[in-house]
C-alpha positions in Angstrom: 5.8 -99.8 67.2 3.4 -102.5 68.0 -0.2 -101.8 67.0 -2.6 -101.3 69.9 -5.6 -103.5 69.9 -8.9 -102.1 71.0 -11.8 -104.1 72.3 -14.9 -104.0 70.1 -17.8 -102.3 71.9 -20.5 -104.6 73.2 -23.7 -104.8 71.3 -26.5 -103.0 73.1 -29.1 -105.2 74.8 -32.3 -105.6 72.8 -35.0 -103.2 73.9 -38.2 -105.0 74.8 -41.1 -103.7 72.8 -43.7 -102.0 74.9 -47.1 -103.6 75.0 -49.6 -101.1 73.6 -52.5 -101.1 76.0 -55.8 -99.7 74.8 -56.6 -96.5 76.5 -60.3 -96.4 76.8 -60.4 -93.1 78.6 -59.4 -91.3 75.3 -62.5 -92.7 73.6 -64.6 -91.8 76.6 -63.4 -88.2 76.5 -63.9 -87.9 72.8 -67.4 -89.4 73.1 -68.4 -86.9 75.9 -67.0 -84.0 73.9 -68.9 -85.2 70.8 -72.2 -85.4 72.7 -71.6 -82.0 74.2 -71.4 -80.5 70.7 -73.8 -82.7 68.7 -76.7 -82.8 71.2 -77.6 -79.1 70.8 -77.4 -79.4 67.1 -79.6 -82.4 67.0 -82.1 -80.8 69.3 -82.2 -77.7 67.1 -82.7 -79.8 64.0 -85.6 -81.7 65.6 -87.2 -78.4 66.6 -87.1 -77.2 63.0 -88.6 -80.4 61.4 -91.1 -81.5 64.1 -94.3 -79.6 64.5 -96.7 -80.7 67.2 -99.9 -82.4 65.9 -98.4 -82.2 62.3 -95.4 -84.5 62.4 -92.3 -84.0 60.3 -92.2 -81.1 57.9 -89.3 -79.3 56.1 -91.1 -76.0 55.5 -88.5 -74.2 57.6 -85.8 -75.2 55.2 -87.7 -74.9 52.0 -88.7 -71.3 52.6 -85.1 -70.1 53.5 -84.1 -69.1 50.0 -87.4 -67.3 49.3 -87.3 -65.5 52.7 -87.1 -61.7 52.4 -83.6 -60.4 52.9 -81.8 -63.8 53.2 -79.7 -63.5 50.0 -78.9 -59.9 50.5 -77.8 -60.2 54.1 -75.7 -63.3 53.5 -74.0 -61.7 50.5 -73.3 -58.6 52.5 -71.8 -60.6 55.3 -69.5 -62.5 52.9 -68.4 -59.3 51.2 -67.7 -57.7 54.6 -65.7 -60.8 55.6 -63.6 -60.8 52.5 -62.8 -57.1 52.9 -62.0 -57.5 56.6 -59.7 -60.4 55.9 -57.8 -58.5 53.2 -57.5 -55.3 55.4 -56.4 -57.2 58.5 -53.7 -59.2 56.7 -52.6 -56.1 54.9 -52.0 -54.4 58.2 -50.7 -57.2 60.3 -48.3 -59.1 58.0 -46.0 -56.2 57.2 -46.1 -55.0 60.8 -45.0 -58.4 62.2 -42.3 -58.8 59.5 -41.0 -55.4 60.4 -41.0 -56.3 64.1 -39.1 -59.5 63.4 -36.4 -57.4 61.5 -36.4 -54.5 64.0 -35.6 -54.2 67.7 -37.0 -56.9 69.9 -38.6 -54.5 72.3 -41.1 -53.5 69.6 -42.7 -56.9 69.7 -44.2 -56.2 73.1 -45.6 -52.9 71.9 -47.2 -54.4 68.8 -48.6 -57.3 70.8 -50.2 -55.0 73.4 -51.8 -52.8 70.6 -53.2 -55.9 68.9 -54.6 -57.3 72.1 -56.4 -54.2 73.2 -59.7 -55.2 71.4 -60.0 -58.1 73.9 -59.9 -55.6 76.7 -62.3 -53.0 75.3 -65.9 -54.3 75.2 -67.7 -54.2 71.8 -70.4 -51.9 73.2 -67.8 -49.3 74.2 -66.2 -49.6 70.7 -69.5 -49.1 68.9 -70.4 -46.2 71.2 -67.2 -44.4 70.2 -67.8 -45.2 66.5 -71.3 -43.8 66.7 -70.0 -40.6 68.4 -67.4 -40.1 65.7 -70.0 -40.6 62.9 -72.2 -38.0 64.4 -69.5 -35.4 64.0 -70.2 -35.4 60.2 -73.5 -33.5 60.3 -72.4 -31.4 63.3 -68.9 -30.2 62.3 -68.1 -31.2 58.7 -71.3 -30.4 56.9 -69.6 -27.6 54.8 -66.4 -29.5 54.1 -65.5 -32.3 51.7 -65.1 -34.7 54.7 -68.9 -34.7 55.0 -69.2 -36.8 51.9 -66.7 -39.2 53.3 -68.8 -39.7 56.5 -71.8 -40.5 54.2 -69.8 -42.9 52.0 -68.5 -45.1 54.9 -72.1 -45.5 56.1 -73.6 -46.7 52.8 -76.1 -49.5 53.5 -75.1 -51.4 50.4 -71.6 -51.8 51.7 -70.9 -50.1 55.0 -67.1 -49.5 55.1 -67.4 -48.5 58.8 -68.3 -52.1 59.6 -65.1 -53.3 57.8 -63.0 -50.9 59.9 -64.7 -52.0 63.1 -64.4 -55.7 62.3 -60.8 -55.3 61.5 -60.2 -53.9 65.0 -62.1 -56.8 66.5 -60.1 -59.4 64.5 -56.7 -58.0 65.3 -56.0 -60.3 68.3 -56.9 -63.5 66.4 -54.9 -62.5 63.3 -51.9 -61.4 65.3 -51.8 -64.7 67.3 -52.1 -66.9 64.2 -49.5 -65.0 62.2 -47.1 -64.6 65.1 -47.1 -68.4 65.7 -46.3 -68.9 62.0 -43.5 -66.4 62.0 -41.9 -68.0 65.1 -41.3 -71.1 63.0 -39.7 -69.2 60.1 -36.2 -67.7 60.1 -37.4 -64.3 58.8 -34.1 -62.4 58.9 -32.2 -65.1 57.0 -34.9 -65.3 54.3 -35.1 -61.6 53.9 -31.4 -61.1 53.7 -31.0 -63.9 51.1 -33.8 -62.4 49.0 -32.4 -58.9 49.2 -29.0 -60.1 48.1 -30.6 -61.7 45.1 -32.0 -58.3 44.1 -35.6 -58.7 45.3 -37.6 -55.7 46.4 -39.4 -55.5 49.7 -42.8 -56.3 48.1 -41.3 -59.3 46.3 -39.8 -60.5 49.6 -43.2 -60.4 51.4 -45.2 -61.9 48.5 -42.7 -64.4 47.1 -40.8 -65.5 50.2 -42.7 -64.7 53.5 -46.3 -65.5 52.5 -45.6 -69.0 51.0 -44.1 -70.0 54.4 -47.3 -68.8 56.2 -50.0 -70.6 54.3 -51.4 -72.4 57.3 -51.2 -69.3 59.5 -52.9 -67.2 56.9 -55.7 -69.8 56.5 -56.2 -69.9 60.3 -56.4 -66.1 60.5 -58.8 -65.9 57.6 -61.1 -68.5 59.1 -61.2 -66.8 62.5 -62.0 -63.5 60.9 -64.7 -65.1 58.7 -66.3 -66.7 61.8 -66.2 -63.4 63.7 -67.8 -61.4 60.9 -70.6 -63.9 60.2 -71.5 -64.1 63.9 -71.0 -60.5 64.9 -74.3 -58.8 66.0 -73.6 -56.0 68.5 -71.7 -53.5 66.3 -73.9 -54.0 63.2 -77.2 -53.8 65.2 -76.3 -50.6 67.1 -75.0 -48.9 64.0 -78.3 -49.7 62.2 -77.0 -52.1 59.5 -78.5 -55.5 58.6 -75.9 -58.2 57.8 -76.6 -61.9 58.2 -76.5 -62.1 62.1 -78.8 -59.2 62.5 -81.2 -60.6 59.9 -81.4 -63.9 61.8 -82.4 -62.1 65.0 -84.9 -60.1 63.1 -86.6 -63.1 61.5 -86.7 -65.0 64.8 -89.4 -62.8 66.1 -91.9 -63.9 63.4 -90.5 -67.3 62.2 -88.7 -69.1 65.1 -88.2 -72.3 63.3 -86.9 -70.6 60.2 -84.4 -68.6 62.3 -83.1 -71.8 63.9 -82.9 -73.5 60.5 -80.9 -70.5 59.1 -78.6 -70.7 62.1 -77.9 -74.4 61.3 -77.4 -73.5 57.7 -74.9 -70.7 58.6 -73.1 -73.2 60.7 -72.8 -75.6 57.7 -71.6 -72.7 55.5 -69.0 -71.8 58.1 -67.8 -75.4 58.3 -67.6 -75.6 54.5 -65.6 -72.5 54.3 -63.3 -73.8 57.0 -62.7 -76.9 54.9 -61.9 -74.7 51.9 -59.5 -72.5 53.9 -57.8 -75.5 55.6 -57.4 -77.1 52.2 -55.8 -73.9 50.9 -53.5 -73.7 54.0 -52.3 -77.3 54.0 -49.9 -78.2 51.2 -46.7 -80.1 50.7 -44.1 -78.1 52.5 -41.3 -77.5 50.1 -37.8 -78.1 51.3 -36.6 -75.0 49.5 -37.9 -71.5 49.2 -37.9 -69.7 45.9 -36.6 -66.2 46.1 -37.5 -64.0 43.1 -34.6 -62.1 41.6 -34.9 -58.7 40.1 -35.9 -58.9 36.4 -37.6 -61.7 34.5 -35.0 -64.4 35.2 -35.8 -67.6 37.1 -36.1 -67.6 40.8 -33.1 -68.4 42.9 -33.7 -71.3 45.2 -32.4 -71.0 48.8 -32.4 -74.4 50.5 -33.8 -74.5 54.0 -31.8 -77.5 55.1 -28.1 -77.3 55.9 -25.7 -80.0 54.8 -23.9 -81.5 57.8 -20.2 -82.3 57.0 -19.1 -85.9 57.5 -17.0 -86.6 60.6 -13.3 -86.9 60.1 -11.9 -90.5 60.6 -10.5 -91.1 64.0 -6.8 -91.9 63.9 -5.7 -95.3 65.3 -2.6 -95.1 67.6 0.4 -96.9 66.2 -0.6 -96.6 62.5 0.9 -94.0 60.3 
């Protein structure tokens, strides 16, 4: 049988390189946005260092560390932020993982519950908390629960603020972690880890959390910013964290309060850089799944090998 000849495919026409035109409108938009954010900060800084009929002075900044209550309020806010971040992640991460493994209809229920703090005003939330706290002396004065009501209102570390801030941070933590989990094949990773003998705790700590580093960092930063700037709940409950202290000082030292606000903004930015540094890392192409016992971890690759295509037979050749 004569071999059939096939015409060679024509070479594609060369694609003309597009001329890159400078888009000046991008720079204009960025410049306008930069002025929008930088102008108030510069105005606040000028207000703190310029005193009429005296010129430039940095007394507002030099007296911050020696101001009464500055160190205590800032340390209290940072401790409250750390506790709130830990509690929020401890609640949301297992819940979202369980939702990914469970029936899909549960996702809508969990999302609605986590979004409720955006609907309920903080003033209504703090009114309800204050009403519950008043039940202690009225109804539980002769029971062991009375000491619990007193312990959660300890001024050195008010646990009631941690609980309230956790509720307020639920929408932000849920959104950040849900976006991270959408990019991870949770059922496959969990099934592979369970087949290797890992427990549920080892699956979450050793498999799920390393794949959510950027989402965890984003949720932590949003919670930190919320706690450092929250005023309504702490003020109405009678506590004095950093935001309440700034408002208290503003009545007597206006320039110092503005200087402290700028300093808190710098502290927040610095912590943002630290959290973003912790959240960004070289994404590994394989996930280590810890096996039961002290043996080395089993590596499950995240990429799938694509088999090579079979050669196409040529008619007439055997």
